[in-house]
C-alpha positions in Angstrom: -241.0 271.5 -16.2 -238.0 269.5 -17.2 -236.3 271.5 -13.9 -237.0 273.2 -10.5 -235.3 275.8 -8.9 -233.2 275.9 -6.0 -230.4 277.6 -3.0 -227.1 277.3 -4.6 -224.7 274.7 -3.0 -220.9 274.7 -3.2 -220.9 271.8 -5.1 -223.0 273.8 -7.9 -219.8 275.8 -8.7 -218.1 274.3 -10.9 -221.1 273.7 -12.8 -222.7 276.9 -12.4 -218.8 278.3 -13.6 -219.1 276.0 -17.0 -222.5 277.4 -17.6 -221.2 281.3 -16.9 -218.7 280.7 -19.6 -221.7 278.9 -22.2 -223.3 281.7 -21.6 -220.9 284.3 -22.7 -221.0 286.0 -18.7 -217.7 285.6 -18.2 -215.0 288.7 -18.6 -211.5 288.3 -17.8 -211.4 290.9 -15.1 -213.8 289.4 -12.9 -212.8 285.5 -11.1 -215.8 283.7 -11.3 -214.8 281.4 -8.4 -214.2 285.0 -6.5 -218.0 286.2 -7.7 -219.1 282.9 -5.9 -217.1 283.1 -3.2 -218.2 286.6 -2.4 -222.1 286.2 -2.9 -221.9 283.4 -0.7 -221.1 285.9 2.4 -223.6 288.4 1.0 -227.2 287.0 1.1 -226.5 283.2 0.0 -230.3 282.8 0.4 -230.5 284.9 -3.2 -228.1 283.0 -5.3 -230.3 280.3 -7.2 -229.7 277.2 -9.8 -232.4 275.7 -11.4 -231.7 271.9 -12.2 -233.4 269.2 -14.2 -235.8 267.0 -13.2 -233.0 264.8 -11.8 -231.9 267.4 -9.5 -228.0 266.0 -11.2 -227.4 269.2 -13.4 -227.5 272.4 -13.1 -229.3 274.2 -16.3 -229.8 277.8 -15.2 -228.2 280.1 -12.9 -229.2 283.7 -11.2 -227.5 285.9 -8.7 -230.1 288.9 -7.0 -228.8 290.3 -4.2 -230.8 293.9 -2.0 -229.1 296.3 -0.5 -232.2 298.1 1.5 -232.9 300.3 -1.6 -233.5 298.3 -4.5 -232.8 294.9 -5.6 -230.8 293.8 -8.1 -230.2 290.6 -11.0 -227.0 289.0 -11.8 -225.9 286.3 -14.0 -228.7 284.9 -15.3 -227.8 282.2 -17.7 -229.2 279.1 -19.1 -227.7 275.9 -20.3 -227.9 275.8 -24.4 -229.8 272.5 -24.0 -233.0 274.1 -21.6 -233.3 277.3 -23.6 -236.9 278.3 -24.3 -238.4 275.8 -21.8 -239.1 279.0 -19.1 -235.9 278.5 -16.9 -234.9 282.2 -16.7 -238.1 283.0 -16.3 -238.3 280.7 -13.8 -235.4 281.9 -12.3 -236.4 285.9 -12.3 -239.6 285.3 -10.6 -238.1 283.0 -7.9 -235.7 285.9 -7.5 -238.3 288.7 -7.6 -240.4 286.1 -4.7 -237.5 286.4 -2.8 -236.6 289.8 -2.4 -240.2 290.8 -2.5 -240.0 289.0 0.9 -237.5 291.0 1.9 -240.0 294.6 1.5 -237.3 295.1 -1.9 -239.6 297.7 -3.5 -238.1 297.9 -7.2 -235.3 295.5 -9.1 -232.5 296.5 -11.5 -230.0 294.5 -14.0 -227.6 295.5 -15.9 -227.3 294.3 -20.2 -224.2 294.8 -22.1 -224.5 297.0 -25.1 -225.8 295.5 -28.0 -227.8 292.5 -26.5 -230.9 293.2 -28.0 -232.1 289.1 -27.8 -231.4 289.8 -23.6 -233.1 293.1 -23.6 -236.0 291.9 -25.1 -236.4 288.8 -22.7 -236.6 291.3 -20.2 -238.9 293.6 -21.7 -241.5 290.7 -22.0 -241.1 290.7 -18.4 -242.0 294.0 -17.7 -238.5 295.6 -16.8 -238.2 298.8 -18.6 -235.7 300.6 -20.0 -233.9 303.4 -18.6 -231.7 306.0 -20.1 -229.1 306.1 -17.6 -225.3 306.2 -17.4 -223.4 303.5 -15.5 -220.1 304.0 -13.9 -217.9 302.1 -11.6 -214.7 301.5 -9.9 -213.1 298.5 -8.8 -211.8 298.3 -5.6 -210.0 295.3 -5.3 -208.5 293.3 -8.4 -209.8 290.2 -9.4 -206.6 289.4 -11.8 
């Protein structure tokens, strides 16, 4: 295994944002720096990165959260240079482990419509697809 998982550190910010951009996870209406700042205020131990063997280069990320009812997974990304090495699986497994330690009984996530490759990845991990509609309301505008 040419990588390891650890908690996010503030010094990882630029590398994580670059990873998210590479993976196509950023959106114009979400400022990734603000998303990171917000996560560091709430359950920062559930924000994980994967780094190369030297621990110098961020090659993956995942954010998780637990609201007392269910866990959520966000911002799962793997650097193109490390895809196919189990980085995403390892990050999800560690996020699930940490959520279980908090007593979290179930975990969910959202995948943008049409992203069949990602849905297939989660299918392989035992996640179930649900027929639901998501709704949302922005309380704070980032941009």
